C-alpha positions as CSV (number, residue, x, y, z in Angstrom):
1,M,10.7,-22.5,-26.5
2,R,9.6,-25.2,-24.0
3,E,6.5,-24.6,-22.0
4,I,7.0,-24.3,-18.3
5,R,4.6,-26.6,-16.4
6,R,3.0,-25.3,-13.3
7,G,1.6,-27.7,-10.7
8,F,1.0,-28.8,-7.2
9,F,2.8,-32.0,-6.3
10,T,2.7,-34.4,-3.3
11,T,5.5,-36.8,-2.4
12,N,5.0,-40.5,-2.8
13,G,7.6,-41.2,-0.1
14,D,9.9,-43.1,-2.5
15,G,11.7,-40.1,-4.2
16,T,8.9,-39.6,-6.7
17,F,6.0,-37.1,-6.8
18,T,2.4,-37.1,-8.1
19,D,0.7,-34.1,-9.7
20,V,-2.4,-33.4,-7.6
21,T,-3.1,-29.9,-9.1
22,K,-6.6,-30.6,-10.3
23,K,-7.5,-32.9,-7.4
24,A,-6.5,-30.1,-5.0
25,G,-8.6,-27.5,-6.8
26,L,-5.6,-25.5,-8.0
27,L,-5.9,-26.0,-11.7
28,N,-5.9,-22.5,-13.2
29,N,-4.5,-21.3,-16.5
30,D,-4.9,-17.6,-15.7
31,G,-2.0,-15.6,-14.5
32,K,1.7,-16.2,-14.7
33,G,2.5,-17.2,-11.1
34,L,5.2,-14.5,-10.7
35,A,5.6,-15.4,-7.0
36,V,4.0,-17.9,-4.6
37,V,3.7,-17.5,-0.8
38,L,2.4,-20.0,1.7
39,A,0.8,-18.3,4.7
40,D,-2.1,-18.8,7.1
41,A,-4.3,-16.0,5.6
42,E,-7.3,-17.0,7.7
43,Q,-5.4,-17.7,10.9
44,R,-6.8,-21.2,11.2
45,G,-3.5,-23.0,11.6
46,W,-3.5,-24.3,8.0
47,P,-1.3,-22.9,5.1
48,D,-3.1,-21.0,2.4
49,I,-1.6,-20.2,-1.0
50,F,-1.2,-16.7,-2.4
51,I,-0.1,-16.4,-6.1
52,A,1.1,-12.9,-7.1
53,N,1.1,-11.6,-10.7
54,D,2.1,-8.3,-12.1
55,T,-0.1,-7.6,-15.1
56,Q,-2.9,-10.0,-14.2
57,R,-5.0,-10.6,-11.1
58,N,-3.6,-12.3,-8.0
59,F,-5.0,-15.5,-6.6
60,L,-5.6,-16.6,-3.0
61,Y,-6.4,-20.2,-2.4
62,L,-7.8,-21.0,1.0
63,N,-7.1,-24.4,2.6
64,N,-10.1,-26.6,3.1
65,R,-8.1,-28.8,5.5
66,D,-8.7,-31.9,3.4
67,G,-5.9,-31.6,0.8
68,T,-8.0,-29.3,-1.4
69,F,-8.2,-25.5,-1.8
70,R,-10.9,-23.0,-2.8
71,D,-10.4,-19.8,-4.7
72,G,-10.9,-17.0,-2.1
73,S,-9.4,-14.3,-4.2
74,Y,-12.5,-12.1,-4.3
75,H,-13.9,-13.1,-0.9
76,K,-10.7,-11.8,0.8
77,R,-10.3,-9.0,-1.9
78,R,-6.8,-10.4,-2.7
79,G,-7.6,-10.8,-6.5
80,I,-8.2,-7.2,-7.0
81,Q,-5.4,-5.0,-8.1
82,R,-5.5,-1.3,-7.8
83,R,-3.5,0.6,-10.5
84,R,-1.4,3.4,-9.1
85,Q,0.1,6.1,-11.3
86,A,3.6,7.4,-10.6
87,G,3.3,10.4,-8.2
88,A,-0.3,9.6,-7.3
89,E,-1.1,9.7,-3.6
């Protein structure tokens, strides 16, 4: 089975793209990346990245406004998953 490569790419303006995952501070081999949402989590006018997982923790990357991101998962309590049992209230 072929490995699926995850990454963050920027356009070169000529129909090609460059992988800037590491440079942007997004290199992370944890999690599966079940779903990705871009939203302004801090309401500063810049898109942040939320990566949802099911059996592993979630990740929230906050935009530094310079093309890089920082892991804000624990700061904003987005990396913590609470387990609920069926029928629990």
